[in-house]
N, C-alpha and C positions, 0 to 999 in steps of 0.2 A: 422455716424456712432453711434449704441446703446451705453450707459453710462451705463456699468457695475459697480456697487458698489461691493468691496471688503475690507470687515472693520476686521482686525486682533483684536479678543477680546482677546488672549494672543497666547503662542509662540505655542500650541497646537489645539487653534480653531478660527475660521475665519468666518465670517457672507459673502452671498455670496449672491446680487439680482440680477436675471435678469429682465430687463425693458421688456415688450409687444413687441412684432412686430413677424416676421416670424420665423417658428420653422421646424425642421424636422427631430426632434431627441426627445426620451423620452418613454414612456410607454403608450400603447393603449390597452383596455382590451374587450374582448365582451363576449357575453353569460347571460343567467339568471341564469342557473341551474349550470351545469357546465361551471368555470370561465376562457378563456384565457387571460395570460398578455402576450401581446406581446414588446421584450424590442430591442431599440434599431434605426435604422432610418425609419421614418415611409414608410410603403408600402414592404419597404426590412427588416425586424426585423433580429436580429443575434440569438436571444433566444425568449424559448414560454415558459412560465410557466402556466402547467393548473392544477387549480385548481378545484380537484371534487366535486361533488354536496355534499357526505357525510363528514362529517369532520374526521372520521375513516380513510377513505383513504388517502394513497398515493399523494403528491402531483406529478407531472410529469416534468422533466424539460428537453426540446430540443433544444439542438444544431445546429442550420438553419446554413449550410454550404452556401446557397446561400445569405443569410444575410448581406448586406454591415456593414461594422466598418469607424470609422471616419477616416479624415486623421488630423494627428499634423501639416501636413500645411497649414490649411487654416488659413484664414487671422483672426487676433485677435485683438482688440484696444489696442496699445501702453501701455495708461496707467495701463490697468487690469494687460497685460502681466509681464508688471515689478516690479507694486506691490505685484501681488503672487509669483514671481520670490524672491522676497526680504523674503516673509515670508515665502518659504518651503526650502529654503536656509539651507544645511545641511539635509534633507530628502533626502531619497530614490524618492523622486516625486518630483524633480527641474522642469523638465518638464512634458510637458501635459496638459499647461492651454487650448487649444485650445477645450479639451474635457469638460473642465467648462461652456466654452463660447457657448457650443454646447446646454446647457441644457436647457427646456422649460421657460419661464416668470415665476418668483417665487423666494421666499426666502428658502436658503439652508444655513444648516451649511456645514463647510469644518472642516474635522479633521484631524490632524498628530497623526499617530499613530506607533507603536512601535510592535503592536503584530505582529507574524509573523503565517501567515496560514499553515495550513501542512494538508498532506492527512492522512484520517482514513478510516480504514476496511469498515466502515459503515457510512450514514451521516441519519440525519434527515429531511424526508418531508412532512411537514404536522406531521397529528399525528400518524407517522410510522418510523420505521427504515428503512433504505433502506440498504442492500450491495454491495460492491462491486459499488463504484461509479467510472464515468469514468475518465481520469486524467486530466481533469480541472475544478474539482470542487473539493477545498481545504476547510476546515474547519475552518471559523477564531475566532469566538467566540464560545467556549461551556458551559459556566454559565447564568445564569438567570442574568438579565429579557428577555438577547436575544439570540438568535443561529444563527451565521453568518455563510453564505457561500460563496466562493469567485470561480465567475465562468468566465473562460478563451474562446475565441470565437473558439478554436480549440479544441473537444473532445481527442484529441489525446496526446496533451501537457496541461502542467500546464500553469495557468494564468500569465501573466507578472504583476509584483506590483510596477515599477517604474516607473508609471504613477499615476494619479488622479485614483481611483475607482467611477462608482458612485451607491448607494447603494438603492433599494426599501426594502422599510420595510413594512414586513405582521403581520396586528396587530393580537393578539389572534393565533397564527402560526397554536400550536396545538388543538385548537379547547378551550383553558381555557387560560384566562389572563394572565396566571403567566410566559409565554415563549413566547415572540416575535420572528417572523422570520427578519433575515437580507440579503439580498442577494446582493452581491457587484460582479459588472461588470467590467470586462477589455474590454474598447470599442474602444480603439486605433489600427488603423492597426498594425499588428504586425511585417511588416517589416520595419512599423518609429519607433518602440518601442528600448528602451535599451534593449541587449540582454539578459544581466541576469535576471533571476528567483528569482528574492531576493523578500522577503517579507516585506510590511509594507509601506504605502501611506498616504497622505493625504486622 
């Protein structure tokens, strides 16, 4: 079994290292002009973010109902799971270590946050404010240097934030360096998640 390293830096920040090995979850990008970013299980992504050729055009975010979600019951190394639970105790994301275990090889920061995502009449997608976002798109951060959106797996329902969320960072999100984008994805199968739709997750 692979050796995952989880080190708590503080009560709110931890380092996570995933070793090299087989992996079937993450982000894959394609295209040379307009770029597609597929997020989720490889070959069956749950989200597609289309970055337009012109920085002034709105990005498109599509929720793919045919895409797969991760199971909360996947096998997780016991040592990592217990270490994560000890650090996450008292947060709204005490469960969901399986999501972190599924990340591609690399180094990550895991953050506990009390910021609550909320609905807004419009959202910033690239360098354009788009009205009437779907129910699964909530605003997490509104002040620079990051603008954050939380995306759920079902366009008709708000995301669940009682387990960890995976973040994808878009540098120079609006075409300028003063604001970057942060997309947070609710990737666990909904029937296996905690029912309340509360905000906050590591």
